[in-house]
N, C-alpha and C positions, 0 to 999 in steps of 0.2 A: 505770443512768441514763446519759443522754447529756449530756456537758458542752458540746456544740456543736450549734447549730441549723444543719443543712446544707441546709435547704429554701430558703435565700436565698443570693445571691451578692453579696459574699463572705460566708462563714459568720460567725455571731455566737455569743457565749456565752449559754447558757441560764441561767435562774435557778438551776438545780442546779449548773451550771458555775461561777457566781459564788460560790456557797457553797464549792465545792471549792477554788477559787483562793484564797479568803479563808483557809481552813484551811491550805492549802499554805504561804502566806506566814507564818502563825503558827508552823507546824511548823519551817520553815527558821530563823526567829528563835530559837525555843527550842533547836533543835539547835546553832545558833551559840553561844548563851550557855553551853550545857552544855560544848561543846568548849573554849571559852575558860577555863572553870573547871577542866577537867581538865588543860589544858596547863600550869597553874600547878604541877602535881606532876610534870610531865615524864614522864607515863606513856603518852602516845599516840604510838607510832612511826609513821613515814611509811608509808602503804599505797598501792600502785599501783592505780589504777582504769583498766582497759582500755576505751577508747572507740573504736569504729570510726566513721569519718566518710567520707562521699563528698566530691567536690570542693565541692559547694554546702554540705553539712553542715559541712565543715571551716571554711568561711568564717564560719558562725554560731558554731561552737565557739571560733574564734580571738578573736572579740569578747568572749566571756564568760570567756576564760581568765584574763586579768589580774585582774579584780575577784574572781574565785573564789579565786585563789591568795592574794590579799591577805586575804581572809576566812578561808581554810582553808589556811594554809601547811603544815599537817601532812599534807595529802593530796597525793599525787603523781599527776598525770594523764598517762597514756600514750596517745597518739593513733595509730591505725592507718589507713592509706589503703586504702579498699575501695570497691567499687561497691555499688549498692543490694541486689543479689541476695546478695552476699557478707555484707553486714551482717546480713541476715535469717538466713542459714545459720549464721553464727557466734554469733548470739544464741541460736538454737535448740540448738546444740551446747554452749552455755555456755563457749565459748572466749574470749568477751569479756563485759564487764559491761553496757555500754550501747552504743547506736549513735545517731548523728545523721545523718539522711539525708532524702530527700524522698519524700513519698507518691507512689503508693499503697502500702499495706502488703498483701502477698500472703498471708502466713502467719497462720493463726488462732491460733497459739501466741504471738503478740506483742501486747503492749499498748503504746500510745503516746499522746503528747500533741502537738498542733501547737504550735510555738513561734514561727514566723515565716511570714508570707505571702511568697511568692516570685513576683513578677510575671513573666510571659513575653511575648515579642514575636517576630514573624517578622522575620528579617533578609533583605532582598530586594535583589539587585543593581539599580542604577539603570537598566540596560539591559533589565530583564525586561519582556516583553510584558504581564505582568499589570498593570503600572503605566500602560499606555497610556490616555490621556485622563483620568488622575487628577491632581488638584492636590496636589503634594508640596512646595510652596514653604515651608510652615511645619512640615515634618515633623521630629519628634524622638521620643525615648522617651516623653515626656509627652504628645505629640500624634501618635500613630501614624496612618497613613492606613488607612481602612477598605477592605478589599479582598474580592474573591470568588476564593478560591484553589481550583484544581482539580488542580494539578500540583506535585509535590515531587521534588527530586533528592537532598537531603541529609537523612539521618536519623541519630539517635543509635545507639549500639551496644547490642544487647540486654543487659539486666542493669543498665543505667543508668536513673536516674529520668526523664530526658528522653525515653527510649525509651517509657516507659509514658505519659507526657504526650502524646506524638505519637500513639500508638495510640488513646488515648481521643479525641483530636481527630478522627482519621480515621473512627472508628466513628460519632461524632456527626454528621459531615457527609457520610458515605458516600463517602469519598475513597479511591481506590486510587493509591498513589505510583507514578510512572513512573521507571524506572531509578534506584532509590535507591542512594546511596553510604553506606557505613558508615564513619564517622569517629569514632574513640574519644574523642579529647581535645577538650573543649568549646571551648577557645581556638582550636584548629586549625579546628574546624568553623566558627567565626565568621569567620576569615580566608578560608577557602575560599568561603564565601557572599559575602563582600565582593568577592572577585576575579571574581565573575560566573558561578560554576559551579552555582548553584542557590539554594535557599531553606532556611533553618535556623530552627528554633524554639529560642530561647535565653533564659536569664534576663537581666533587666536588669543584674544585678550583673556578669555576665561582660562585657557591653558596656562598662559604666562603668569596669571595671578594666583594659580593654585599651588599650594605648598605640598601637596601630596600627589600620588599617582604611581602606577607600577610600570613605568617605562613603556607606554603604548607606542604603536606605530602610527605615524601621521600620513594620511593618504589624500590624493586628489584624483581627478579623472583626466586621462590623457587627452590633451588638446582643449581642455576646459579650464576656466578660472572660476573658482568658487568665492563669491563675495556677495555682500548686500551693502546697503547704505544706512547710516544713522541720519535721521532727518529731524528738523524742527518744523512743527506744524501748527496751524491756526485754522479757525473756521472761516470759510469764504464769506466776505461781505460784512463780517463783524467789525464794529468800531471798538478797538481795544482801548484801554486806558493809556494815557501818555507813558506811564511806567512800563506797561506790557509791550507797547510799541518799541520802546528803547531796548528791551530785552530781545525782542524779535530781530531788530536790526543788528544788535551786537552779536548775536549768535551767527548770523549770516556773514557779517564782516570778519569775525574771528576765523570762520572757516576759510574765507577768501585769503586771509593772511598766511594760512598754513598750506596753501596749494603750491 
C-alpha cells in the first residue's frame, strides 16, 4: 500500500496512511509503557543507535533529540555526519541503523517515511538581469517573486540532496546550467549567491538560520511549488535492534503529531 498520495502538490496522507500512522502512534505508546516497566528492574542497558544525518536531516534530528531522550533515557543516540549518497550506502552495508536525510531515495533496498516538508527557494542577487522589470518591493521568503529562470551558475555537490532537487528542476523545465560552480557547504553557497556570483536553490531553513547575507531576492517559478521532504530511512528486511526500532517508530509518530 502507499501511505501518501503523490498525485497532488503537496502530497497528502491516504486513508491507508492514516491507519498506518494511527497504529504507529499506538505502537510507540505501548513500547514506551513496556520500557518504563522494565526499567524498574534495571535490566535494560544503554544501547547505541547509529543514525547518519545530512546537514538538513541533522536539523530535524536535533529537534527530536531532547524529547526522545526524556522519553527513552536508556537509549543512546549516536549521530554521524554524512551526505545523501553516503547515507544510502551505509544503510545498505548495515554499518548504521537509520538515516535522516532528504529525498529522493535512489536505492531499491531502502524503505522510508517522509517526516517533514522542506520548502525550497531560489536565492538571486539583486543585480541579476533576471529580475529586470520585476516588482520586488515586498519580496520575502513567504512572498518570493515569480520568475522565468534560464541560467544558473551555482549548483550543489553531487551526492547531496540539493543536487538531486536541482537536477529534477532542470529536467522539468529543460534547462541547461551555464558555467556551474560546485560548492559543497550549503551556508557557503548561500553567501556566494548573496555576493552576486550566481543563483542557488536553497532550503528556507538555511536562510533563516544564517546571520549574514546581502539582502538577496527570493524567487520561485510561476505556477510551481518548490519543496522536498526530509525522510527517516532504514534497510528493507533488516531486523533492527529493539532500541533502533523504538527510534524508527518514534520519528514516524513525532511526524504524525506535527501534521
